Backbone bond lengths (Angstrom), bond angles and torsions (degrees), N, CA, C in turn:
res aa  C-N    CA-C-N  psi(-1)  N-CA   C-N-CA  omega(-1)  CA-C   N-CA-C  phi
1 M - - - 1.432 - - 1.515 109.32 -
2 I 1.379 119.80 135.24 1.425 126.17 -175.81 1.463 106.10 -87.91
3 N 1.420 115.50 150.33 1.425 117.49 172.54 1.526 114.73 -86.11
4 K 1.285 119.55 -171.21 1.517 122.87 -176.37 1.493 109.37 -68.96
5 R 1.384 119.80 -39.81 1.340 125.65 -173.80 1.602 105.21 -69.85
6 Q 1.251 120.12 -46.22 1.471 123.91 178.62 1.550 109.90 -58.90
7 F 1.294 116.23 -38.81 1.372 122.14 -173.88 1.542 106.44 -69.26
8 L 1.310 119.15 -42.16 1.468 122.92 -178.46 1.473 107.58 -62.68
9 K 1.356 118.06 -40.93 1.445 119.24 179.92 1.531 116.35 -63.33
10 L 1.444 110.15 -41.57 1.341 117.34 176.32 1.659 111.10 -60.70
11 V 1.303 117.82 -45.30 1.366 117.04 176.21 1.509 118.57 -61.21
12 A 1.311 112.19 -38.18 1.466 119.68 174.84 1.515 112.46 -62.70
13 G 1.286 118.20 -39.88 1.483 126.64 176.06 1.467 110.65 -60.71
14 L 1.341 116.82 -44.47 1.501 119.61 -179.13 1.577 108.81 -70.24
15 G 1.279 121.19 -32.96 1.367 122.86 179.12 1.473 110.02 -67.76
16 M 1.363 120.17 -42.66 1.417 124.90 178.98 1.457 112.76 -67.40
17 S 1.343 118.55 -25.98 1.412 124.04 -177.40 1.509 111.15 -65.32
18 S 1.436 123.09 -22.03 1.332 124.28 -174.49 1.546 106.91 -87.41
19 M 1.391 116.77 -1.01 1.486 121.02 177.14 1.516 108.52 -99.98
20 L 1.384 121.50 -3.83 1.362 120.96 -179.21 1.413 110.45 -70.33
21 P 1.387 121.60 152.05 1.449 125.71 -178.50 1.545 113.40 -57.53
22 G 1.333 117.20 -40.01 1.579 119.78 176.94 1.486 106.80 -62.55
23 A 1.285 121.17 -47.13 1.450 120.30 -175.62 1.550 113.77 -64.05
24 Q 1.425 113.11 -38.68 1.387 117.80 -179.88 1.536 110.10 -65.17
25 A 1.365 118.23 -41.19 1.375 121.52 -177.77 1.452 111.29 -62.26
26 K 1.339 118.60 -40.19 1.454 127.73 -179.35 1.510 109.12 -62.87
27 Q 1.355 114.10 -42.23 1.557 114.55 -178.11 1.477 111.02 -71.42
28 S 1.317 119.75 -32.42 1.514 122.85 -176.39 1.530 105.73 -72.45
29 S 1.276 119.28 -38.51 1.498 122.50 -176.74 1.498 107.18 -58.54
30 Q 1.412 117.34 -42.76 1.518 124.60 -175.16 1.592 105.98 -61.68
31 A 1.289 121.72 -23.88 1.408 127.35 -167.85 1.558 115.81 -101.36
32 E 1.241 109.10 6.38 1.564 118.93 176.28 1.458 104.80 -50.63
33 P 1.451 118.30 138.63 1.438 125.54 177.44 1.469 107.63 -73.81
34 R 1.321 113.93 143.01 1.551 124.20 177.93 1.540 106.32 -70.51
35 S 1.244 116.41 150.11 1.461 125.78 177.79 1.495 108.00 -71.13
36 V 1.316 118.77 133.21 1.454 123.20 -172.18 1.564 107.56 -123.98
37 K 1.376 112.38 122.21 1.442 120.83 -177.84 1.636 106.51 -91.96
38 K 1.216 117.17 105.61 1.427 120.36 -171.23 1.603 106.07 -147.22
39 P 1.284 117.33 153.33 1.433 129.86 -14.39 1.551 112.10 -71.74
40 I 1.316 114.86 165.99 1.455 114.60 178.88 1.613 102.93 -163.29
41 V 1.307 117.45 144.94 1.497 125.93 174.41 1.423 110.38 -131.94
42 V 1.345 115.48 137.71 1.398 126.59 172.47 1.466 114.01 -126.28
43 S 1.353 116.09 147.67 1.504 114.67 178.11 1.575 106.99 -153.06
44 T 1.426 114.84 167.44 1.374 119.93 -176.64 1.547 110.39 -87.91
45 W 1.372 112.39 146.81 1.458 124.22 168.19 1.577 110.12 67.14
46 E 1.335 112.69 176.96 1.435 120.87 -171.54 1.559 110.50 -76.94
47 H 1.318 120.17 -23.29 1.443 118.07 167.05 1.421 117.54 -70.37
48 G 1.369 116.93 1.82 1.474 124.30 171.51 1.555 110.79 -68.95
49 I 1.378 115.46 -35.05 1.428 114.89 -175.87 1.488 115.53 -58.04
50 P 1.309 123.68 -49.74 1.390 127.31 178.16 1.617 109.46 -64.84
51 A 1.351 113.11 -38.86 1.461 117.04 178.77 1.513 109.53 -66.57
52 N 1.343 115.24 -42.45 1.551 114.13 178.75 1.599 112.84 -60.37
53 K 1.349 111.93 -37.90 1.493 119.63 -178.40 1.588 111.14 -57.61
54 A 1.376 113.48 -40.89 1.475 114.09 174.27 1.448 111.37 -69.39
55 A 1.303 123.82 -40.25 1.410 126.10 -171.76 1.578 107.53 -74.55
56 W 1.362 119.62 -28.36 1.390 128.80 176.50 1.560 113.03 -62.35
57 K 1.325 113.80 -40.07 1.370 121.24 -179.48 1.528 111.38 -64.36
58 I 1.263 116.68 -35.07 1.419 122.51 176.21 1.555 112.01 -74.22
59 L 1.217 114.21 -44.53 1.541 119.39 -178.59 1.538 110.92 -67.47
60 T 1.343 117.37 -35.49 1.518 115.08 -179.18 1.544 110.93 -79.26
61 N 1.293 119.88 -8.84 1.505 126.69 175.34 1.522 109.54 -102.10
62 K 1.263 115.60 24.27 1.540 122.35 178.51 1.456 114.79 61.71
63 G 1.377 115.30 25.77 1.393 117.48 175.61 1.554 114.24 -75.83
64 T 1.266 111.78 172.65 1.552 116.90 179.29 1.544 112.11 -79.16
65 A 1.357 113.52 154.48 1.453 116.37 174.91 1.569 109.81 -67.27
66 L 1.364 120.50 -24.80 1.376 123.53 -179.31 1.463 107.85 -68.70
67 D 1.306 119.38 -49.19 1.485 121.08 179.70 1.560 111.17 -64.62
68 A 1.320 112.29 -35.64 1.594 116.01 179.64 1.485 111.16 -62.59
69 V 1.388 117.21 -45.92 1.533 116.17 -175.11 1.599 110.69 -73.10
70 E 1.283 116.19 -28.44 1.440 115.29 -179.70 1.426 108.43 -71.75
71 Q 1.382 117.44 -53.66 1.494 118.05 179.50 1.517 114.11 -60.61
72 G 1.241 117.04 -31.72 1.520 125.48 -179.82 1.497 106.39 -60.96
73 V 1.229 120.46 -61.02 1.524 122.22 -171.22 1.502 109.81 -75.57
74 R 1.359 120.73 -12.35 1.422 118.84 173.11 1.600 113.99 -64.74
75 V 1.366 112.02 -26.70 1.458 121.00 174.35 1.556 113.82 -51.14
76 P 1.360 117.27 -66.12 1.398 117.29 179.01 1.562 114.24 -69.93
77 E 1.285 117.00 -20.42 1.447 118.25 170.60 1.547 116.87 -58.21
78 A 1.382 110.09 -35.07 1.457 120.57 -175.46 1.528 111.96 -92.71
79 D 1.372 121.06 -8.25 1.399 124.28 -173.33 1.560 109.57 -94.25
80 P 1.335 114.15 116.43 1.442 116.66 -175.06 1.559 114.73 -73.28
81 E 1.338 117.78 -8.95 1.438 125.43 -178.34 1.559 107.05 -84.39
82 V 1.404 119.49 -16.82 1.341 125.75 177.06 1.556 111.39 -83.54
83 T 1.182 125.26 92.77 1.431 126.65 -165.95 1.557 116.38 -78.67
84 T 1.368 111.60 -2.39 1.498 113.64 -179.35 1.534 113.95 -116.77
85 V 1.301 116.34 7.29 1.475 120.11 -175.45 1.566 103.65 -138.29
86 G 1.427 118.35 134.71 1.371 122.15 166.28 1.508 120.38 52.45
87 Y 1.313 115.18 -144.42 1.429 119.01 176.98 1.481 113.98 -60.18
88 G 1.354 119.33 129.11 1.427 120.83 -171.37 1.564 115.50 94.31
89 G 1.398 112.10 -9.24 1.401 114.93 177.76 1.544 115.15 -64.64
90 F 1.392 117.15 140.86 1.443 119.72 179.75 1.618 107.89 -60.47
91 P 1.233 118.34 145.78 1.510 124.15 -176.42 1.468 112.12 -81.92
92 D 1.317 113.03 178.80 1.513 115.84 171.32 1.539 106.33 -88.46
93 R 1.324 114.37 -172.72 1.539 119.03 -170.80 1.552 108.74 -68.89
94 E 1.341 118.25 -16.01 1.487 121.80 173.22 1.508 113.57 -83.83
95 G 1.303 120.66 0.53 1.444 124.87 -179.59 1.529 111.73 79.39
96 K 1.496 118.57 18.57 1.387 118.39 -179.57 1.517 112.34 -111.73
97 V 1.344 116.57 134.35 1.413 116.75 179.75 1.508 110.44 -89.83
98 T 1.425 111.05 116.57 1.487 118.90 -178.84 1.476 113.58 -118.92
99 L 1.274 116.81 127.53 1.456 124.82 -167.83 1.607 112.92 -108.20
100 D 1.395 113.33 143.01 1.340 121.98 173.51 1.584 115.26 -122.66
101 A 1.233 123.96 146.01 1.421 121.65 -177.23 1.545 106.99 -162.49
102 C 1.326 115.68 155.95 1.524 126.85 168.87 1.447 110.99 -150.61
103 I 1.335 111.73 158.55 1.437 121.51 179.17 1.609 108.93 -142.79
104 M 1.274 115.25 150.19 1.382 121.33 -174.45 1.634 113.48 -146.02
105 D 1.321 116.87 134.80 1.507 115.52 -179.45 1.473 112.37 -110.67
106 H 1.312 114.70 -178.31 1.428 123.02 -177.70 1.561 113.89 -63.80
107 N 1.293 116.44 -20.13 1.487 120.63 -179.13 1.489 109.37 -91.56
108 Q 1.353 120.34 8.22 1.464 127.65 -172.37 1.598 111.95 60.96
109 D 1.297 115.34 26.55 1.467 119.02 172.05 1.531 103.34 -83.01
110 C 1.269 114.63 145.32 1.551 117.00 -177.11 1.490 110.41 -153.12
111 G 1.279 113.32 157.74 1.459 125.10 178.27 1.501 113.77 -144.53
112 S 1.308 119.66 148.09 1.470 124.28 -173.62 1.534 112.09 -150.44
113 V 1.358 112.82 151.23 1.523 119.71 168.81 1.422 106.66 -135.23
114 A 1.357 116.40 151.38 1.498 122.73 173.16 1.358 110.45 -144.47
115 F 1.354 115.42 150.99 1.420 126.13 177.83 1.659 108.49 56.78
116 L 1.293 114.54 38.25 1.507 123.28 -177.91 1.563 104.38 -88.30
117 Q 1.407 111.06 132.66 1.442 116.74 178.63 1.541 109.24 -120.86
118 N 1.351 116.66 157.06 1.465 126.96 168.98 1.524 113.58 65.68
119 I 1.404 117.74 11.58 1.409 118.98 174.59 1.612 108.70 -122.30
120 K 1.344 119.38 124.77 1.364 127.36 -170.16 1.431 116.05 -67.57
121 H 1.460 117.27 -32.22 1.436 119.00 -174.25 1.495 112.29 -123.98
122 P 1.351 119.03 83.10 1.456 122.03 -177.49 1.452 113.53 -65.51
123 I 1.433 117.29 -26.84 1.380 118.83 179.51 1.542 113.40 -61.10
124 S 1.291 111.91 -34.62 1.474 119.48 178.59 1.451 114.67 -74.97
125 V 1.295 118.19 -32.89 1.400 122.03 171.36 1.514 111.85 -69.85
126 A 1.298 116.04 -36.51 1.544 117.28 174.69 1.483 108.11 -62.15
127 R 1.192 121.41 -39.71 1.563 125.06 -177.30 1.503 105.06 -63.46
128 Q 1.345 118.70 -39.55 1.498 119.54 -177.82 1.487 109.04 -74.29
129 V 1.312 119.98 -31.14 1.464 120.07 170.71 1.474 110.49 -62.94
130 M 1.243 125.32 -39.17 1.421 130.64 178.14 1.499 107.99 -65.27
131 E 1.272 120.17 -47.47 1.343 122.31 -170.68 1.485 120.54 -90.68
132 Q 1.375 115.36 -21.99 1.472 122.16 -172.60 1.557 114.38 -115.59
133 T 1.346 116.73 -0.46 1.325 118.67 -177.20 1.577 110.89 -135.58
134 P 1.358 121.02 163.04 1.437 121.40 176.63 1.563 109.09 -85.55
135 H 1.253 119.96 7.42 1.481 124.75 -175.87 1.513 116.35 -104.66
136 V 1.264 122.02 159.74 1.394 125.73 172.89 1.587 111.34 -94.27
137 M 1.314 117.80 -37.43 1.440 119.63 -174.52 1.480 117.21 -137.50
138 L 1.353 115.67 133.62 1.436 122.41 177.15 1.543 104.50 -121.95
139 V 1.339 118.19 144.86 1.344 122.89 -172.37 1.661 110.28 -132.89
140 G 1.326 115.72 154.28 1.476 125.79 168.68 1.459 108.89 52.40
141 E 1.357 117.65 -137.57 1.434 124.73 -170.17 1.578 108.97 -60.26
142 G 1.304 111.84 -33.65 1.477 111.95 -178.03 1.520 111.27 -64.14
143 A 1.377 111.08 -40.98 1.608 115.33 178.88 1.471 110.05 -61.08
144 E 1.358 115.97 -39.69 1.462 119.11 -174.33 1.445 111.84 -71.14
145 Q 1.352 117.35 -37.04 1.500 120.92 -179.79 1.545 107.53 -71.36
146 F 1.249 120.70 -36.39 1.442 126.61 171.87 1.492 112.67 -55.20
147 A 1.309 115.62 -50.79 1.425 126.96 -177.17 1.651 107.72 -62.98
148 L 1.270 117.74 -44.78 1.441 120.34 174.66 1.467 114.07 -57.22
149 K 1.282 117.77 -46.65 1.493 125.69 -179.54 1.535 113.27 -66.66
150 Q 1.366 113.83 -21.46 1.488 121.58 172.70 1.575 111.59 -87.49
151 G 1.290 119.00 -1.35 1.506 121.42 176.74 1.425 113.53 96.63
152 F 1.255 124.75 11.52 1.468 129.34 178.99 1.662 104.15 -79.68
153 I 1.291 115.55 149.29 1.431 123.08 -176.15 1.547 113.28 -102.52
154 Q 1.337 117.84 136.06 1.419 117.61 177.28 1.586 107.72 -76.87
155 E 1.371 118.05 138.58 1.307 130.44 176.83 1.465 117.75 -136.68
156 N 1.287 121.68 154.87 1.481 126.14 171.31 1.553 104.46 -84.64
157 L 1.300 112.37 115.33 1.470 118.73 -175.83 1.543 114.58 -91.23
158 L 1.368 113.22 -13.65 1.438 120.90 -174.19 1.542 109.49 -84.37
159 T 1.444 119.17 103.59 1.366 123.08 -177.34 1.541 111.11 -81.72
160 P 1.300 119.91 165.12 1.451 123.97 176.87 1.550 112.78 -48.96
161 K 1.425 107.68 -46.15 1.602 115.04 -176.83 1.596 105.63 -57.69
162 A 1.280 115.09 -55.70 1.528 118.70 -177.49 1.430 112.83 -59.39
163 K 1.314 118.29 -41.36 1.419 119.48 -179.59 1.530 113.34 -66.25
164 S 1.295 116.42 -35.01 1.470 124.50 177.08 1.530 108.49 -63.54
165 A 1.310 115.08 -49.80 1.487 116.89 178.44 1.583 113.11 -65.54
166 W 1.281 117.96 -29.74 1.448 122.01 176.85 1.546 106.81 -65.28
167 Q 1.316 112.62 -51.59 1.522 119.29 -179.25 1.587 114.84 -57.74
168 Q 1.269 112.46 -35.01 1.414 118.82 178.73 1.527 108.16 -72.11
169 W 1.328 118.26 -38.53 1.457 122.62 179.94 1.511 111.28 -64.19
170 L 1.311 117.05 -36.59 1.485 122.47 -177.06 1.462 111.47 -63.57
171 K 1.415 119.18 -17.50 1.478 117.36 -176.23 1.622 109.44 -67.97
172 K 1.220 116.46 -26.30 1.521 122.65 179.90 1.636 109.55 -114.04
173 S 1.358 107.45 -37.43 1.523 115.83 -176.29 1.532 113.54 59.29
174 K 1.323 114.51 36.33 1.445 118.77 -179.70 1.533 112.99 -88.25
175 Y 1.241 119.46 117.97 1.467 118.71 -177.05 1.488 109.18 -90.61
176 A 1.294 115.88 97.24 1.519 122.28 178.88 1.537 104.11 -146.42
177 P 1.239 116.94 77.49 1.493 119.43 -178.90 1.513 109.01 -71.73
178 V 1.384 113.85 140.87 1.441 123.71 172.29 1.518 114.67 -83.14
179 I 1.218 121.83 104.27 1.481 120.86 -170.24 1.573 106.17 -98.00
180 N 1.340 115.45 90.86 1.373 123.15 177.15 1.510 109.39 -174.46
181 V 1.296 119.25 -132.19 1.493 123.14 173.51 1.458 117.09 -51.46
182 E 1.392 116.07 -45.70 1.388 118.43 -172.70 1.436 114.73 -80.46
183 N 1.315 121.64 -15.10 1.470 122.94 179.89 1.581 107.24 -153.21
184 H 1.418 108.42 73.17 1.518 112.59 179.52 1.578 115.80 -62.04
185 D 1.265 108.62 -33.23 1.509 126.99 -178.30 1.544 117.96 54.52
186 T 1.271 115.34 20.56 1.473 112.65 171.16 1.563 110.19 -167.85
187 I 1.303 115.92 162.02 1.489 121.62 161.76 1.516 104.21 -121.68
188 G 1.287 117.76 131.38 1.532 120.24 166.22 1.430 111.01 -121.80
189 M 1.302 116.34 136.10 1.511 121.54 -176.66 1.488 109.62 -130.56
190 L 1.381 113.72 137.39 1.433 121.42 177.63 1.611 108.11 -127.83
191 A 1.354 117.15 137.99 1.350 118.57 -173.93 1.652 107.45 -137.62
192 L 1.285 112.41 149.10 1.512 122.00 173.09 1.467 107.41 -123.25
193 D 1.341 118.60 122.67 1.443 118.26 -175.13 1.467 115.83 -96.61
194 D 1.232 120.75 -177.49 1.458 124.64 -177.13 1.514 113.03 -65.45
195 Q 1.355 116.13 -24.28 1.509 118.44 175.79 1.376 114.54 -84.35
196 G 1.433 119.99 0.97 1.408 123.95 179.58 1.537 114.99 84.72
197 N 1.344 114.21 18.52 1.395 113.77 -177.85 1.649 110.97 -108.77
198 L 1.229 111.76 153.08 1.608 123.80 -173.22 1.469 107.70 -102.23
199 S 1.315 118.12 145.54 1.428 124.16 161.15 1.498 111.95 -150.29
200 G 1.213 118.16 164.04 1.554 122.36 -179.91 1.585 113.11 -149.06
201 A 1.238 106.33 154.84 1.479 118.15 178.40 1.464 115.95 -140.97
202 C 1.347 118.42 150.92 1.528 116.51 -177.95 1.541 104.91 -153.37
203 T 1.396 117.89 129.35 1.399 116.76 -174.22 1.524 105.29 -149.41
204 T 1.407 113.20 145.83 1.604 117.09 -170.19 1.531 105.81 -155.69
205 S 1.228 112.05 161.05 1.486 119.49 165.04 1.636 107.70 -104.59
206 G 1.297 115.96 5.94 1.448 121.02 174.01 1.574 112.86 78.62
207 A 1.278 114.87 178.30 1.462 119.05 176.16 1.418 115.00 -64.74
208 A 1.348 116.32 134.14 1.543 121.52 -172.16 1.502 107.13 -60.35
209 F 1.399 114.22 138.66 1.389 121.30 171.28 1.502 112.54 63.50
210 K 1.246 118.25 27.10 1.500 126.30 175.57 1.505 111.00 -60.58
211 M 1.343 119.39 162.48 1.406 121.41 168.59 1.523 108.04 -63.73
212 S 1.405 109.21 145.93 1.454 117.65 172.40 1.535 113.17 -50.62
213 G 1.301 118.98 130.93 1.468 118.75 179.83 1.505 118.93 87.21
214 R 1.406 113.90 -4.24 1.534 111.29 -176.98 1.465 105.49 -76.58
215 V 1.342 109.61 146.33 1.459 121.59 176.17 1.545 108.69 -130.79
216 G 1.270 116.85 127.95 1.485 123.36 178.03 1.480 115.18 -90.18
217 D 1.335 118.48 -160.40 1.434 119.39 178.77 1.501 117.81 -78.52
218 S 1.286 119.97 -17.48 1.524 126.18 -173.68 1.513 114.96 -50.16
219 P 1.276 120.74 -44.05 1.418 122.36 179.19 1.497 115.07 -86.86
220 L 1.286 118.09 -2.56 1.497 121.45 -169.54 1.528 109.73 -97.42
221 I 1.283 117.84 113.45 1.474 122.08 177.62 1.524 108.38 -59.49
222 G 1.311 117.40 127.73 1.540 122.09 -175.59 1.373 116.38 100.63
223 A 1.345 114.40 -33.53 1.577 120.09 -178.35 1.483 108.13 -92.96
224 G 1.387 121.48 -63.11 1.370 124.23 -176.03 1.436 113.77 -94.27
225 L 1.305 120.90 -13.86 1.526 126.99 179.93 1.425 109.31 -157.96
226 Y 1.306 113.71 146.83 1.526 123.41 173.83 1.471 110.58 -160.88
227 V 1.320 113.70 137.15 1.544 117.96 -175.70 1.597 102.10 -138.21
228 D 1.307 108.77 129.27 1.455 119.91 165.36 1.458 114.84 -134.93
229 N 1.264 119.32 111.62 1.454 121.86 -170.01 1.418 118.46 -64.16
230 E 1.391 116.02 -19.31 1.433 120.90 173.79 1.519 113.52 -73.96
231 V 1.365 115.60 -17.25 1.510 116.23 -173.45 1.418 107.66 -131.06
232 G 1.388 123.01 -60.88 1.423 125.00 -170.59 1.464 113.26 168.32
233 A 1.259 119.46 -166.66 1.423 125.66 -178.04 1.523 110.74 -140.23
234 A 1.312 112.37 161.49 1.498 118.85 -179.95 1.494 110.67 -148.27
235 T 1.369 118.93 150.34 1.445 124.04 175.66 1.621 102.67 -138.01
236 A 1.296 112.46 165.33 1.498 117.21 -179.79 1.541 108.72 -138.83
237 T 1.389 107.76 165.39 1.465 117.77 176.27 1.528 106.23 -150.85
238 G 1.370 113.81 159.11 1.494 117.50 -178.42 1.442 114.05 116.86
239 M 1.287 118.79 -143.75 1.523 122.76 -177.78 1.496 105.83 -83.11
240 G 1.408 115.23 108.81 1.376 121.51 -170.39 1.534 111.92 -66.62
241 E 1.332 116.46 -31.89 1.521 113.71 177.50 1.462 119.10 -58.27
242 L 1.384 112.58 -25.42 1.493 114.59 179.63 1.517 106.85 -82.80
243 M 1.166 128.66 -34.63 1.448 128.38 169.73 1.531 111.29 -62.13
244 I 1.201 119.75 -34.69 1.472 119.66 177.76 1.538 108.96 -72.40
245 K 1.318 117.49 -43.57 1.461 119.58 179.50 1.617 115.62 -58.13
246 T 1.364 111.62 -29.56 1.388 116.17 -175.26 1.529 116.77 -109.10
247 V 1.443 112.92 -2.67 1.451 123.98 -173.14 1.582 105.93 47.86
248 G 1.363 109.10 56.51 1.470 114.80 -167.01 1.496 121.91 -58.53
249 C 1.269 120.99 -38.71 1.454 124.98 -174.77 1.529 106.79 -77.37
250 H 1.277 121.82 -31.67 1.420 122.32 174.43 1.572 108.44 -66.45
251 L 1.370 115.50 -37.95 1.331 119.44 179.73 1.579 113.70 -65.94
252 V 1.191 113.22 -40.27 1.498 120.21 176.97 1.620 109.67 -61.26
253 V 1.335 115.83 -45.61 1.379 115.94 -178.23 1.546 111.02 -70.53
254 E 1.274 121.20 -32.82 1.393 124.89 172.94 1.528 116.26 -66.48
255 L 1.319 117.40 -33.12 1.403 120.97 173.54 1.537 110.97 -74.44
256 M 1.336 122.28 -23.23 1.356 125.43 173.82 1.533 107.17 -74.79
257 R 1.318 118.23 -39.40 1.459 121.56 174.22 1.476 111.55 -56.50
258 Q 1.267 120.67 -32.15 1.503 128.13 -178.46 1.505 109.75 -80.57
259 G 1.265 119.65 -2.99 1.518 119.39 178.30 1.442 115.65 115.68
260 R 1.334 122.79 -11.39 1.475 124.20 -173.54 1.613 106.26 -74.33
261 S 1.339 111.55 146.67 1.415 114.66 172.05 1.558 109.74 -71.93
262 P 1.286 119.41 167.32 1.487 121.99 179.49 1.546 109.31 -52.18
263 E 1.326 117.20 -48.73 1.495 113.63 -175.77 1.478 113.13 -70.65
264 Q 1.373 116.74 -35.17 1.445 120.94 176.76 1.495 113.30 -60.14
265 A 1.283 112.50 -38.80 1.564 120.88 -178.23 1.494 108.52 -69.49
266 C 1.342 118.31 -41.74 1.400 121.79 178.29 1.531 111.87 -67.45
267 K 1.249 113.13 -41.35 1.557 118.04 176.10 1.549 114.56 -56.31
268 E 1.455 109.20 -46.16 1.486 113.31 -178.07 1.525 112.48 -68.59
269 A 1.271 114.30 -33.70 1.481 115.44 176.54 1.585 110.78 -69.12
270 V 1.298 113.45 -40.91 1.505 111.90 176.39 1.519 114.78 -65.85
271 E 1.304 118.11 -36.41 1.424 121.92 177.80 1.513 112.92 -62.31
272 R 1.428 112.17 -39.96 1.383 116.74 -178.13 1.575 109.87 -66.18
273 I 1.248 118.77 -39.70 1.490 123.58 172.22 1.415 113.87 -59.01
274 A 1.368 117.23 -53.02 1.369 126.04 -170.29 1.651 106.75 -65.64
275 K 1.282 116.88 -37.10 1.498 119.98 -174.04 1.603 108.90 -68.95
276 K 1.361 111.90 -26.64 1.454 111.77 -179.07 1.474 115.02 -94.21
277 L 1.427 120.18 7.49 1.350 127.85 -179.75 1.515 109.34 -113.93
278 G 1.365 119.84 113.08 1.422 114.33 179.55 1.527 112.51 -73.51
279 D 1.412 113.77 -18.91 1.483 116.43 176.97 1.464 112.39 -111.06
280 Y 1.293 117.90 37.46 1.473 122.36 -175.23 1.597 112.54 -57.96
281 K 1.251 120.65 -24.45 1.487 124.82 176.35 1.443 113.09 -58.77
282 Q 1.340 121.33 -24.12 1.419 127.19 -179.01 1.505 115.20 -82.03
283 F 1.403 112.97 -9.15 1.507 116.24 -169.01 1.596 107.86 -121.94
284 Q 1.319 111.29 160.10 1.512 115.92 171.69 1.516 104.36 -124.07
285 V 1.298 115.92 131.44 1.445 127.03 170.84 1.529 104.00 -135.51
286 G 1.436 111.76 130.81 1.406 117.92 179.85 1.574 107.66 -141.66
287 F 1.325 113.97 144.68 1.506 123.12 -176.58 1.559 107.29 -127.92
288 L 1.332 113.42 139.87 1.452 118.98 178.45 1.571 104.34 -129.73
289 A 1.333 117.22 128.95 1.508 121.02 -175.06 1.428 112.33 -133.08
290 L 1.384 113.25 148.24 1.449 118.76 -176.96 1.573 107.04 -135.72
291 S 1.305 118.57 122.44 1.439 124.54 179.24 1.496 111.74 -76.72
292 N 1.421 116.12 162.60 1.461 118.16 177.02 1.532 112.05 -74.64
293 T 1.287 117.10 0.75 1.485 120.64 175.28 1.606 109.64 -103.42
294 G 1.301 116.89 -5.32 1.475 121.79 169.47 1.553 106.91 101.32
295 E 1.328 118.24 8.36 1.543 119.13 175.93 1.518 109.32 -81.69
296 Y 1.320 116.93 138.13 1.373 121.67 -177.13 1.594 112.44 -124.05
297 G 1.343 114.96 162.63 1.401 116.12 176.02 1.530 110.46 -175.04
298 S 1.284 116.46 161.70 1.474 120.18 -174.74 1.601 109.43 -147.14
299 Y 1.304 113.28 165.17 1.536 115.66 176.38 1.539 101.61 -168.01
300 C 1.402 110.69 147.42 1.487 119.35 176.75 1.506 114.11 -145.66
301 I 1.306 116.58 169.94 1.464 120.45 174.68 1.428 116.24 -69.55
302 Q 1.307 119.43 -51.81 1.539 126.58 -176.03 1.566 106.60 -110.79
303 P 1.334 112.65 151.48 1.477 119.78 174.50 1.591 104.76 -66.20
304 G 1.389 113.84 155.25 1.379 117.18 176.00 1.408 113.45 120.54
305 F 1.354 120.12 -17.09 1.463 121.73 175.10 1.584 110.89 -83.41
306 N 1.245 113.84 135.74 1.532 116.52 179.63 1.593 105.56 -137.93
307 Y 1.296 115.47 166.86 1.422 119.65 178.31 1.474 110.70 -148.73
308 A 1.416 112.99 162.59 1.543 118.02 -178.14 1.428 110.28 -105.69
309 V 1.320 114.46 140.77 1.505 122.71 176.31 1.494 107.82 -124.45
310 T 1.437 116.59 130.61 1.404 119.08 173.93 1.540 106.85 -133.58
311 D 1.363 113.27 125.33 1.426 120.98 179.63 1.546 108.68 -144.74
312 A 1.358 116.71 -165.57 1.433 116.30 -179.59 1.505 114.92 -61.49
313 S 1.333 114.84 -21.62 1.535 116.72 -178.74 1.544 113.09 -86.75
314 G 1.329 117.31 -2.79 1.410 125.63 176.96 1.555 114.93 115.18
315 S 1.349 114.08 -164.56 1.505 120.23 178.71 1.492 118.25 -104.41
316 R 1.185 120.72 145.34 1.415 121.04 179.11 1.536 114.50 -162.20
317 M 1.320 117.19 154.31 1.446 125.32 179.77 1.507 112.11 -94.48
318 I 1.268 121.09 132.32 1.479 118.48 175.26 1.489 109.58 -126.51
319 D 1.382 114.24 137.37 1.407 117.08 175.89 1.612 112.83 -83.91
320 A 1.133 112.58 126.05 1.616 118.64 178.23 1.502 109.10 -60.79
321 N 1.299 115.45 145.08 1.527 123.64 166.90 1.463 104.82 -73.14
322 S 1.378 115.75 153.34 1.483 121.53 -172.49 1.487 113.01 -136.93
323 W 1.350 116.61 160.48 1.539 126.31 177.18 1.416 106.07 -64.27
324 L 1.317 119.76 -49.66 1.446 129.94 -167.99 1.678 106.16 -87.52
């Protein structure tokens, strides 16, 4: 048995051992940085391909992830053939096109607009909210008036195609939106730039023929989008109410923080939602995630959700794995 003096010498010796060259080398080898695949941009659905193309131009010219995601999602916002985003989006049951969007950068600064009318690019208004006001979200008439003061132009966003679809819907006025290929109702985009910083954007015209005033997950930080530069970012698509109830994108990022890969995190979040829904087969929920090392992954309830990836090897569409 050692006495107190011998014990203190032993402890001192162990403490000094951490300062030996061998011990120092071993410690530094364990702290080697992970390989980072950058730049890269990912986004939801097939309209993510042209959106990624615009974002990629910025990323390959040493631009920021924030600029990339804003300019990227502006492409479907301006495309009248994309009936779930921006100009050309299907209206609510009153025949009004109402738009939601949010944006978030690597510093966790964020901006959002909801129930915005007559402005083609809600994502850019959301960025102005982030950068020009002390607030995170502006809604309705207040958001529109703010946009006009920032130089945005009022436009009629209801295209003949969308108006015709609404008039056809009015014949039965049955609110039963199809949440999958026919009505994706969002584009979410995540990017990692050359500096190793993440940003995300999400923009939508919402579920077709929704109740007037309905807001889904897309403009809600934590539900439809979340970015944490220390971990990764996530965005969502599908039935927004389910993402709101579970703060789904924040959940995905926190699961990544605990060590899950992007796909594992998306899968666990989807399973948590599905297990709480007795009728989950009627709904679609999909998550897309990007880590701060450039690893990406996705998962959804039903088959049919796909996403676009653009990096140094080119652009491609990937079908997400699904619960069903």
